[in-house]
Each structure stands twice: as C-alpha cells, then as structure tokens.
ZADO-1210 file (C-alpha; in nm, 4 decimals, padded with zeros to 6 digits):
<atoms>
<atom x="04.7120" y="-00.3415" z="03.6298" code="MET" pos="1"/>
<atom x="04.3431" y="-00.3505" z="03.6910" code="THR" pos="2"/>
<atom x="04.1717" y="-00.7344" z="03.7360" code="ASP" pos="3"/>
<atom x="03.8463" y="-00.5620" z="03.5552" code="GLN" pos="4"/>
<atom x="03.7622" y="-00.7793" z="03.3019" code="PRO" pos="5"/>
<atom x="03.8323" y="-00.5848" z="02.9585" code="HIS" pos="6"/>
<atom x="03.4887" y="-00.4497" z="02.7440" code="VAL" pos="7"/>
<atom x="03.5287" y="-00.3363" z="02.3555" code="THR" pos="8"/>
<atom x="03.3675" y="-00.0260" z="02.2761" code="ALA" pos="9"/>
<atom x="03.2416" y="-00.2489" z="02.0192" code="ARG" pos="10"/>
<atom x="03.0627" y="-00.4758" z="02.2463" code="ASP" pos="11"/>
<atom x="02.9213" y="-00.1534" z="02.3839" code="PHE" pos="12"/>
<atom x="02.8127" y="-00.0014" z="02.0428" code="THR" pos="13"/>
<atom x="02.6556" y="-00.3204" z="01.9725" code="GLY" pos="14"/>
<atom x="02.4412" y="-00.2732" z="02.2853" code="VAL" pos="15"/>
<atom x="02.3653" y="00.0557" z="02.2058" code="LEU" pos="16"/>
<atom x="02.2467" y="-00.0277" z="01.8649" code="ASP" pos="17"/>
<atom x="02.0034" y="-00.2406" z="01.9358" code="ILE" pos="18"/>
<atom x="01.8101" y="-00.0344" z="02.1835" code="ALA" pos="19"/>
<atom x="01.8412" y="00.2845" z="01.9464" code="ARG" pos="20"/>
<atom x="01.6609" y="00.0397" z="01.6923" code="GLU" pos="21"/>
<atom x="01.3983" y="-00.0516" z="01.9456" code="ALA" pos="22"/>
<atom x="01.4008" y="00.3514" z="02.0062" code="VAL" pos="23"/>
<atom x="01.2969" y="00.4178" z="01.6616" code="ALA" pos="24"/>
<atom x="01.0473" y="00.1318" z="01.6252" code="THR" pos="25"/>
<atom x="00.8586" y="00.2767" z="01.9034" code="HIS" pos="26"/>
<atom x="00.8648" y="00.6360" z="01.7995" code="LEU" pos="27"/>
<atom x="00.7648" y="00.5623" z="01.4435" code="ARG" pos="28"/>
<atom x="00.4829" y="00.3999" z="01.5783" code="ALA" pos="29"/>
<atom x="00.3944" y="00.6747" z="01.7680" code="VAL" pos="30"/>
<atom x="00.4671" y="00.9311" z="01.5399" code="GLU" pos="31"/>
<atom x="00.1904" y="00.7419" z="01.2969" code="GLN" pos="32"/>
<atom x="-00.1028" y="00.6674" z="01.5709" code="GLU" pos="33"/>
<atom x="-00.0440" y="01.0516" z="01.6089" code="GLY" pos="34"/>
<atom x="-00.0983" y="01.1471" z="01.2393" code="SER" pos="35"/>
<atom x="-00.3898" y="00.9639" z="01.2220" code="GLU" pos="36"/>
<atom x="-00.5694" y="01.1699" z="01.4765" code="ALA" pos="37"/>
<atom x="-00.8187" y="01.3735" z="01.2837" code="GLU" pos="38"/>
<atom x="-01.0320" y="01.6694" z="01.3674" code="MET" pos="39"/>
<atom x="-01.3948" y="01.6166" z="01.4855" code="VAL" pos="40"/>
<atom x="-01.6694" y="01.8244" z="01.4800" code="SER" pos="41"/>
<atom x="-02.0535" y="01.7972" z="01.5840" code="GLY" pos="42"/>
<atom x="-02.3490" y="02.0048" z="01.4893" code="GLU" pos="43"/>
<atom x="-02.6463" y="02.1331" z="01.6730" code="GLY" pos="44"/>
<atom x="-02.9292" y="02.3791" z="01.5933" code="ALA" pos="45"/>
<atom x="-03.2038" y="02.4715" z="01.8113" code="ASP" pos="46"/>
<atom x="-03.5712" y="02.3388" z="01.8108" code="ASP" pos="47"/>
<atom x="-03.6926" y="02.5533" z="01.5528" code="ASP" pos="48"/>
<atom x="-03.3758" y="02.4909" z="01.3356" code="GLY" pos="49"/>
<atom x="-03.2915" y="02.8715" z="01.2828" code="LEU" pos="50"/>
<atom x="-03.0092" y="02.8744" z="01.4255" code="VAL" pos="51"/>
<atom x="-02.6988" y="02.5841" z="01.3531" code="ARG" pos="52"/>
<atom x="-02.3768" y="02.5547" z="01.5184" code="ALA" pos="53"/>
<atom x="-02.0448" y="02.3479" z="01.4349" code="THR" pos="54"/>
<atom x="-01.8135" y="02.3312" z="01.7026" code="VAL" pos="55"/>
<atom x="-01.4487" y="02.1336" z="01.7010" code="THR" pos="56"/>
<atom x="-01.2646" y="01.8918" z="01.8768" code="SER" pos="57"/>
<atom x="-01.0030" y="02.1590" z="01.9005" code="ASP" pos="58"/>
<atom x="-01.2336" y="02.3455" z="02.1825" code="GLY" pos="59"/>
<atom x="-01.3903" y="02.5840" z="01.8542" code="ARG" pos="60"/>
<atom x="-01.6789" y="02.6931" z="01.7646" code="VAL" pos="61"/>
<atom x="-01.6422" y="02.6778" z="01.3582" code="ALA" pos="62"/>
<atom x="-01.9674" y="02.8574" z="01.2142" code="SER" pos="63"/>
<atom x="-02.2737" y="02.9993" z="01.3331" code="VAL" pos="64"/>
<atom x="-02.5348" y="03.0355" z="01.1056" code="ASP" pos="65"/>
<atom x="-02.8484" y="03.2057" z="01.0852" code="LEU" pos="66"/>
<atom x="-03.1415" y="03.1602" z="00.8954" code="SER" pos="67"/>
<atom x="-03.3283" y="03.4948" z="00.8018" code="GLN" pos="68"/>
<atom x="-03.6313" y="03.4270" z="01.0196" code="LYS" pos="69"/>
<atom x="-03.3493" y="03.3758" z="01.3102" code="ALA" pos="70"/>
<atom x="-03.2165" y="03.7559" z="01.2250" code="VAL" pos="71"/>
<atom x="-03.5396" y="03.9224" z="01.2930" code="ARG" pos="72"/>
<atom x="-03.5969" y="03.7521" z="01.6013" code="LEU" pos="73"/>
<atom x="-03.5820" y="03.9588" z="01.9327" code="PRO" pos="74"/>
<atom x="-03.2127" y="03.9673" z="02.1132" code="ALA" pos="75"/>
<atom x="-03.2885" y="03.7842" z="02.3944" code="GLU" pos="76"/>
<atom x="-03.4656" y="03.4870" z="02.1654" code="ASP" pos="77"/>
<atom x="-03.1592" y="03.4977" z="01.8975" code="LEU" pos="78"/>
<atom x="-02.9095" y="03.4669" z="02.2288" code="SER" pos="79"/>
<atom x="-03.1458" y="03.1684" z="02.3567" code="ALA" pos="80"/>
<atom x="-03.1213" y="03.0204" z="02.0126" code="ALA" pos="81"/>
<atom x="-02.7639" y="03.0153" z="01.9717" code="VAL" pos="82"/>
<atom x="-02.6959" y="02.8870" z="02.3347" code="VAL" pos="83"/>
<atom x="-02.8769" y="02.5930" z="02.2165" code="VAL" pos="84"/>
<atom x="-02.7532" y="02.5188" z="01.8995" code="ALA" pos="85"/>
<atom x="-02.4122" y="02.5560" z="02.0052" code="VAL" pos="86"/>
<atom x="-02.4577" y="02.3320" z="02.3163" code="ASN" pos="87"/>
<atom x="-02.6001" y="02.0574" z="02.1156" code="ARG" pos="88"/>
<atom x="-02.3408" y="02.0690" z="01.8788" code="GLY" pos="89"/>
<atom x="-02.0988" y="02.0174" z="02.1624" code="TRP" pos="90"/>
<atom x="-02.3322" y="01.7193" z="02.2887" code="ASP" pos="91"/>
<atom x="-02.3105" y="01.5844" z="01.9138" code="ALA" pos="92"/>
<atom x="-01.9385" y="01.6747" z="01.9255" code="LEU" pos="93"/>
<atom x="-01.8876" y="01.4486" z="02.2616" code="ALA" pos="94"/>
<atom x="-02.0891" y="01.1736" z="02.1178" code="ALA" pos="95"/>
<atom x="-01.8680" y="01.1531" z="01.7965" code="ALA" pos="96"/>
<atom x="-01.5588" y="01.1829" z="02.0187" code="VAL" pos="97"/>
<atom x="-01.6723" y="00.8904" z="02.2198" code="ARG" pos="98"/>
<atom x="-01.7539" y="00.6636" z="01.9294" code="GLU" pos="99"/>
<atom x="-01.4051" y="00.7443" z="01.7452" code="GLN" pos="100"/>
<atom x="-01.2664" y="00.6456" z="02.1021" code="ALA" pos="101"/>
<atom x="-01.4719" y="00.3082" z="02.0888" code="ARG" pos="102"/>
<atom x="-01.3643" y="00.2284" z="01.7098" code="ILE" pos="103"/>
<atom x="-00.9722" y="00.3258" z="01.8168" code="GLN" pos="104"/>
<atom x="-01.0023" y="00.1382" z="02.1384" code="VAL" pos="105"/>
<atom x="-01.1257" y="-00.1535" z="01.9260" code="ALA" pos="106"/>
<atom x="-00.8455" y="-00.1756" z="01.6627" code="ALA" pos="107"/>
<atom x="-00.6165" y="-00.1592" z="01.9374" code="SER" pos="108"/>
<atom x="-00.7164" y="-00.4910" z="02.0373" code="TRP" pos="109"/>
<atom x="-00.6065" y="-00.6931" z="01.7065" code="ASP" pos="110"/>
<atom x="-00.4577" y="-00.9814" z="01.8261" code="PRO" pos="111"/>
<atom x="-00.2905" y="-01.0166" z="01.4823" code="THR" pos="112"/>
<atom x="-00.1115" y="-00.6960" z="01.5704" code="ARG" pos="113"/>
<atom x="-00.0038" y="-00.7677" z="01.8920" code="LEU" pos="114"/>
<atom x="00.1288" y="-01.1122" z="01.8317" code="VAL" pos="115"/>
<atom x="00.3887" y="-00.9198" z="01.5715" code="ALA" pos="116"/>
<atom x="00.4562" y="-00.6681" z="01.8381" code="LEU" pos="117"/>
<atom x="00.4894" y="-00.9243" z="02.0611" code="GLN" pos="118"/>
<atom x="00.7297" y="-01.1329" z="01.8660" code="GLN" pos="119"/>
<atom x="00.9494" y="-00.8031" z="01.7491" code="ALA" pos="120"/>
<atom x="00.9810" y="-00.7422" z="02.1380" code="ALA" pos="121"/>
<atom x="01.1097" y="-01.0948" z="02.2224" code="ALA" pos="122"/>
<atom x="01.3580" y="-01.1078" z="01.9170" code="ILE" pos="123"/>
<atom x="01.4604" y="-00.7203" z="02.0534" code="ARG" pos="124"/>
<atom x="01.4952" y="-00.8631" z="02.3752" code="THR" pos="125"/>
<atom x="01.7107" y="-01.1684" z="02.3029" code="GLY" pos="126"/>
<atom x="01.9702" y="-00.9844" z="02.0840" code="ALA" pos="127"/>
<atom x="02.0227" y="-00.7470" z="02.3584" code="LEU" pos="128"/>
<atom x="02.0315" y="-01.0866" z="02.6131" code="ILE" pos="129"/>
<atom x="02.2938" y="-01.2284" z="02.3825" code="ASP" pos="130"/>
<atom x="02.4929" y="-00.9089" z="02.3370" code="LYS" pos="131"/>
<atom x="02.5249" y="-00.8295" z="02.6686" code="LEU" pos="132"/>
<atom x="02.5947" y="-01.1978" z="02.7422" code="ALA" pos="133"/>
<atom x="02.8551" y="-01.2173" z="02.5058" code="SER" pos="134"/>
<atom x="03.0479" y="-00.9261" z="02.6714" code="MET" pos="135"/>
<atom x="02.9956" y="-01.0989" z="02.9719" code="ASN" pos="136"/>
<atom x="03.1942" y="-01.4224" z="02.8714" code="THR" pos="137"/>
<atom x="03.3776" y="-01.1807" z="02.6434" code="ALA" pos="138"/>
<atom x="03.4913" y="-01.0094" z="02.9795" code="ALA" pos="139"/>
<atom x="03.5412" y="-01.3604" z="03.1959" code="GLY" pos="140"/>
<atom x="03.2716" y="-01.2886" z="03.4097" code="ARG" pos="141"/>
<atom x="03.0223" y="-01.6041" z="03.3106" code="ILE" pos="142"/>
<atom x="03.0892" y="-01.9122" z="03.1429" code="PRO" pos="143"/>
<atom x="02.8928" y="-01.9577" z="02.8185" code="ASN" pos="144"/>
<atom x="02.6539" y="-01.6711" z="02.9911" code="ALA" pos="145"/>
<atom x="02.4545" y="-01.7416" z="02.6185" code="GLY" pos="146"/>
<atom x="02.0850" y="-01.7983" z="02.6429" code="ARG" pos="147"/>
<atom x="02.0241" y="-02.2019" z="02.6042" code="THR" pos="148"/>
<atom x="01.7279" y="-02.2706" z="02.3370" code="PRO" pos="149"/>
<atom x="01.4153" y="-02.4618" z="02.4694" code="ASN" pos="150"/>
<atom x="01.4420" y="-02.8413" z="02.4734" code="ALA" pos="151"/>
</atoms>
C-alpha cells in the first residue's frame, strides 16, 4: 500500500479545463489582432510627375505608371525617374507604417481594455488556485488550502 495521497482524474481534468480556456481565449485575441492587419501602400512620383510608383507593405512594387511624355524620355532619364518614384513610394510607405504603428500602440493602451484583461486573468488565476487547493485538501496535504478573502 502506498502512502501517496490520491488525486482523481476529475480533479486534474478541472485544472486542465481552466488552462485550456485561458489558452483558447489568448489564441482568439491573437487571431483577431492578426486578422485586423491590413496591407499598407505608399505612392511616389518623380520631380516632374511623369512617373508614379506604388509599393506595398509586403515588399512589392504594385505599379509603375508612365505618362506619355515619360515614354519619350531617353532611357537613362526614364530609369532615373523610375528610381526616384519608387524610392519616394518607399518613403511614403515607411511614413504610413510608422503612423499605423503609432495608432495601434495608442489604441493598445486603452485603460478600460487593460482593466478588463486584468480582471479576467485574476478570475482565471483564482479558479486555478482554488482547484489546486481543493486537490491538495482532498489529497490530505494541506488542510483548508483555499484562498482567504481579503478582510
């Protein structure tokens, strides 16, 4: 005969259920934030406005538009205009991404949301502590191991 206290599968399942719920809630929040990510683009043009370029946040040049006058430029001048337009597109994209990041950071510091997350975490943590305490009490390890409310 063993002197190890007995913990039932039901006790352990309760702890796992609490942990699964916490993980599932976290994953749903991460998926929701990920699905809100959107493609950002930046547009640029050469000094004369003959060439326009659009670049996207996935690293692609989405378009290069040439005016009728640009088509008649010597190849060297046209190449230079395309480079200027694309680089200005990248600059515009960088500015747009910085602005979007600033907005997201500002939104993530919503005090109401943080308090709600903190309260939800406290409830789940409390439930986990209570379940572990009841398992210890049932196992005879710690008499009355539950949380004591603040007075």
